[in-house]
C-alpha positions as CSV (number, residue, x, y, z in Angstrom):
1,M,-12.5,0.3,-6.1
2,G,-9.4,-0.2,-4.0
3,I,-9.5,-0.5,-0.3
4,W,-12.7,0.8,1.2
5,K,-11.2,2.1,4.4
6,K,-10.7,5.8,5.1
7,W,-7.1,7.2,4.6
8,S,-4.9,7.6,7.7
9,E,-2.1,10.0,7.8
10,F,1.2,8.2,7.0
11,K,3.1,8.8,10.2
12,K,5.0,6.4,12.4
13,D,2.7,6.9,15.3
14,N,-0.3,5.8,13.2
15,V,1.4,2.9,11.6
16,D,2.7,1.7,14.9
17,R,-1.0,1.1,15.9
18,E,-1.6,-1.3,13.1
19,G,-1.6,-5.0,13.8
20,N,1.3,-7.0,12.4
21,V,-1.0,-9.3,10.5
22,Y,-1.0,-10.2,6.8
23,G,-2.8,-7.8,4.5
24,A,-2.7,-5.5,1.6
25,Y,-2.2,-1.7,1.7
26,E,-2.3,1.4,-0.4
27,L,-0.1,4.5,0.0
28,G,-1.6,7.7,-1.2
29,D,-0.2,11.1,-2.0
30,R,-1.4,14.4,-0.5
31,Y,-4.4,14.4,-2.9
32,G,-5.5,10.9,-2.0
33,E,-4.3,9.3,-5.2
34,V,-2.8,5.8,-4.9
35,I,1.0,5.8,-5.5
36,Y,1.8,2.3,-4.3
37,V,0.1,-0.9,-3.5
38,G,1.8,-3.5,-1.3
39,H,1.3,-6.5,0.9
40,G,2.9,-8.3,3.9
41,L,2.8,-8.1,7.6
42,L,1.2,-4.7,7.8
43,R,3.0,-2.9,10.6
44,Q,6.4,-4.3,9.6
45,R,5.9,-3.6,5.9
46,L,4.5,0.0,6.4
47,M,7.3,0.8,8.8
48,S,9.9,-0.3,6.2
49,H,8.8,2.7,4.1
50,F,10.2,5.0,6.7
51,L,13.6,3.4,7.0
52,G,16.8,4.2,5.1
53,S,16.7,4.7,1.4
54,G,16.2,2.7,-1.7
55,S,13.2,0.8,-3.0
56,H,11.3,0.7,0.3
57,V,11.1,4.5,0.6
58,K,8.1,5.9,-1.3
59,P,8.5,9.6,-1.9
60,G,5.2,11.5,-1.8
61,A,3.4,9.1,0.5
62,A,1.1,11.2,2.8
63,F,-1.7,8.7,3.6
64,Y,-2.2,4.9,3.8
65,R,-5.0,2.5,4.3
66,V,-4.9,-1.3,5.0
67,E,-7.0,-4.4,4.5
68,E,-6.3,-7.4,6.7
69,V,-6.6,-10.8,5.1
70,G,-6.1,-14.4,6.2
71,G,-2.5,-15.0,5.3
72,K,0.5,-14.4,3.1
73,E,-0.9,-16.0,0.0
74,R,-4.2,-14.1,0.3
75,A,-2.3,-10.8,0.9
76,E,-0.3,-11.4,-2.4
77,Q,-3.5,-12.2,-4.3
78,R,-5.2,-9.0,-2.9
79,E,-2.2,-6.9,-3.8
80,R,-2.3,-8.2,-7.4
81,A,-6.1,-7.6,-7.6
82,L,-5.7,-4.0,-6.3
83,I,-3.0,-3.3,-8.9
84,R,-5.0,-4.8,-11.7
85,E,-8.0,-2.8,-10.7
86,Y,-5.9,0.4,-10.6
87,M,-4.6,-0.3,-14.1
88,R,-8.1,-0.8,-15.5
89,R,-9.1,2.6,-14.1
90,H,-5.9,4.3,-15.3
91,G,-5.5,3.2,-18.9
92,G,-3.2,0.3,-18.2
93,M,-0.8,2.3,-16.0
94,C,0.2,1.0,-12.6
95,P,0.7,3.1,-9.5
96,I,3.9,5.2,-9.9
97,H,5.9,3.2,-7.3
98,N,4.8,-0.3,-8.5
99,K,7.3,-0.4,-11.3
100,R,7.6,-4.1,-11.3
101,F,4.0,-4.4,-12.7
102,G,4.5,-1.6,-15.3
């Protein structure tokens, strides 16, 4: 069932408090629906969604939640598992901003 943590408002001040450790994360829209699943060094990766334009910016992101894991490989595995789980619950569709899995 996705990441079990409570949603946090997707603001730079909140993201800046996250540790820069490996993990997986979900971005949610204003209704709390997952629109993107990602992984990496959490603070760095989440901050990248505020910068510039292009593939890193995720329109509609209002909330986020994170799950810290032991390292890069484990973060990649957890991201894939979260996307697969989402797809099972949504008739094979991936989160709207995870096009590479669609």
